[in-house]
N, C-alpha and C positions, 0 to 999 in steps of 0.2 A: 504493500500500500504506500510505497515511497512517494508516488505522484500526489496522493492526497495530502501528505504532510508538506510537500513542496508548495502546494496550493495554499495551505493554511499559513505557511511561513510568508509567502508573498503577500497574503491578505494582511498579516500583522503590520507590515511595513507601511500600508496605505492609510491606516487610521480612519476608516470610514464608519458610517452610521447605518444600521439596518434595523427595520421595524418588523415585528412579528405580530400579526393581527389575531392569532388564535390562542389567546392566553388561558383559555379554558381547557386546554389539552395538556396532560401531564408531560408528554414528550417534548412539547414546545417549551414548557417551563424549564425542564432539565437541559434542553439544548441552549436556551437563553443563558442559563448559568454557565454552561460549559464554554460557549463562545465568548462570553464576557470574561470569564476567568482566564481563558487562554489568550485573551486580547486579540482575537480575530477581528472583532468589530465592537463598536459601542452599540449595545443592543437596547431597543425599546419595545416594550409590550403594550398592546392596546387593551384596555378593559378597566373594570372597576378596581381601583387600587386595593381597597380593603379585601375584596374577594380574592384577588391575585395573591396578596400576602398571606391570607388564611390558607389557601390551597398550597402555597409553597411551604408554609410552616408544617402543614399536615404531611407533606411529602419529604420533609427534611431538606428542602432546597433553599440555598442562600442566594437571595436576589439583591444583595447589597450593591453589586456592581451593575445592576440592570435598571434602566429607566422605565417608568410607567406613564402612559397618557390615557386619561379617562375622557372619552368624547363628550360625556354629559357635563363635564366641568372644565373643558379645555377652552380658553379664551379665543383660540383661533377658529373655533367651529363656525362662527358666523362668516368669517372670511372664506373658509372652505365651502360653505353652503353657497355663497355668492358665486364662487369660481365654478362649482359643479353646475349650477344653474346656467351660467354663461356658456359653458362647454356643451351642454346638452339641450338648451332651450330650442334649438332648431329641430331637435328630434321630438319635441313636445313635452319635455320635462318642465314642470312648474317649480317655483321656488319652494313651495311646501313639500313637494315630493323630494326635492333635493335634500331638504332638511331632514326628512324622515329617513332617507337612505343613510345619511351620515350618522344618524342616531342609532340605527339598527344594524348596519353592515360594516363591520370592522375592516373588511378588505377594501371597501371604497374609502374608508377613512385613511387607511395606510397609503393608498395611492394618492390621496390628496396631500398627505404629508410629503410624499416624494415629489409631487408636482410643484409644491411650494418650496422645495429645497430644505425642508426640515430634517430629512434623512436622505441617504444616498442610494438606498435599495430596499426592496420589499421581498419577504419570503413567506408564502402561504401555501395551503394545500394539504396540511396534515388532517384538517377537518373539511375545509371547503373542497368541492369538486373542481376539476380542471376548468370547466366553463365558468365557474364562479370566481376563479382566479383571473382567467383571461379577460373576462368581460370588462371589469373596471380598468384593467391595464390598457386595453385597446381604446376604451372610451376616454380615459383621462390622460394617460402617458402617450399613447399612440405610437405608430411606427416611426423609426428614425427617417430623416430626410433621405430620399433616394432609395429607400428600402421598399421593395415591391410587396412583401408580405412578412408577417411574423411567423416564426416557426419554432420548433423545439428540438433539442437533442438530449441524449443521456450520456453522461460519462460512465463508462463501464470499466471496472477494474477486476481482473480475474487473477487469483494467486497461482503462481507456477504455471502460467500459460505461455506456450511458445509462440503464439500468434499475436498479430497487431504490433503494438509498441511495448514489448515486455508485458503483454496481457492487458494493455490499456487501449481502449477504443472510444470513439464517439459513434453513437447510433442516431440516425435522424430519418424522418421525423416520426417520433414514437408517441407524440402526445397532442398534436394540434390539428394538422391538416389531413382530413380524411382521405381525399383522393386527388392529390395535386396533379395538374396537367404537366406537360413536358417543361414549359417555361417555369412554372412554380417549382418543379423538382430540381431544375438547374439552379435556381436561386437558393433553395434549401442547401444544396451541395456547396455552393460558394460561401454561404454564411457559416456553415458548419466548419469549413476549412479555416475560416477566420477565428472561430471559437477555439479550434485546436491550437492554433498559434498562440492564442492568449492564455489558455489554461495549461497546455502540455508543453508547447514549444517544439522545435524541430519541424521536420517536413511532413505536411499532411499528404497521405496517399489515399485517394478517394475511390471506392468501389461503388459503382451504380448497380445495385443488385436486381436480379431477375430470376426466373425459373429457366432461363436460357443463357448459354455462354457463346458469344460470337456466332450467332446464327444457328445454334443447335436446335432451336425451336422457332416457329413462325406464329406470331399472334400480335394483335394490336396492343396488348399490354407490354409486349417486348418492344414494339416500335416506339412506345412512349419513352422507355428507358434509353433506347438508342438515340432518339432525338434530343433528350435532355443531356446526354453525355456530350453530344456535339455542341450544344449550346454552351455548356460549361467550358469546353475547350476554346470556343471562340471568344468568350468573355474573359477568360484568364488563361492564356496560352502557357503560362509558366507552371500552372498547377498540375500535379500528377493526378490524373483521373482516367478511369477506364470503365467501360461497360458496353454491352450488358454482360454481367458476370454472375454466375451462380455462387452461392456462399462458399462452397468448398474451393472453387477456383480463385475466389478473392483471398482466401486465408491460407491455403495449404500449398506450399511450393511445389510439391511433387505432382499435385493435381493441376496446378497452373501450367507446368511444363507441357502437359498433355493437351489441355483445353485452350490455353492462351499463351503459347510460348513466346510471342513477341511483346507481351504486355510488360510495362514497367511497374504496374500496380498489382496485377494478379499474383497471389501468393504472399503479398507484402502489405495488404491494405490495413490501415489503422482507422479509417472512417468508412462506415457502412451506411449507404443511403438506400432506404427501403422504398419500393414503388408506391406504397400506400400505408395508411395508418393501421390497417388490419395486420399486415406483415410486420411492421415495426413494433407495434405494441405487444403483439404475441411473442415476438422473438426476444425482446428485452426481458420480459417476465420469465420466459422459459430459461433463457441462458443465465439470468441472475440466480434462479433457484437451482437448476441442474448443475450449473458450473460453479456454484458456491461463490458467486461474484458479488461485488458491490455496485449498485446502480444509483447514481446521483442525478436527480432530475424530476420532471422535465425542466431542463435549462432553457428558458425562453430566449429567443434570438430576434434581433431586428427591431427592438423597441428603443425609444429615445433615452430612457433610463431603465436600469435593471429591475424587473419584477420577475420573481421565479416561483415555480410551482413545486409541489412535493407529491409523491405517491402517498395515498392515505394509509398505506402499509409501511410507511417509512419508520426507521429507527431514530433514536436520539442523535446518533452519530451522523446519520444522513442529513438531518436538519442542520447540524453544526457545519458540515461540509458544504451544504448548499448556501449557507451564509457566507462562507469563504469564497465560493464561486461568484456570488453576487457582488462581493467586494471587488473582485478582479474585473468584473464586467463594467465597473465604473470607468475603466480605462479605454473602453471602446470610443 
């Protein structure tokens, strides 16, 4: 797990602020303490301060180094309400509705704190579903200038694994876009390559996955991957990318020699781009469990400021590491 410790160490140097909206979850409280004590970030919890402290005391969690913001008593709430109203009034949101959202939905409140620069990143999803995390992120933070779409990836780390980058991979998109077209798939690949450089460093080697390798099967689903691969090459000629590749051809050198002998990526891929959300989500969960790996994510990509999601099955350490990744994303 060397890569995760390296990410945590990089985060410590940046001295950033991350807010966690799910203070009613035991794992989040423990992760807040862990991240604060390890100085990965200055951590803020959203919720009733008295209830947070009572729950922490019952769980023997020391939150002395953790900040708390109670939306019901926060003097910035009126300002946030006005901002949310202005952002969403064209969509029919009234000021009263904006006020109610910020009183009842901590994820929206966290995103408003980020929007106003009170924090540098948001991590939610231990309790909230992915749509409940993504919705306020897209409505308030929005995509970065020039970014065609938001997407997600998972940092996957497998112990004693000979594939990828010493067992380290990025999988995309496993959490957000159900059925990307060729253009969207290309941009997911390009954005994930940038995330690799930020989090892991070194050269990204991108495999565009399919059930076919180099024409071994003919189907419109294969055509989409082939088209996306060509788009990536035209948009970034320096990036090592190849497709369409089956998973074994992407990962295993011996298989790659037979199926794609001319490829500079086959047998060496460290980024796996899945053709749709079905494939990506199923694969990350299967390989995490069967391969006894660590899956950190969904790491959201393409936003103006970092907002990140969690699997609702996440562990305390996963939340801590997602906080560290969120800190590093402030450098985009």
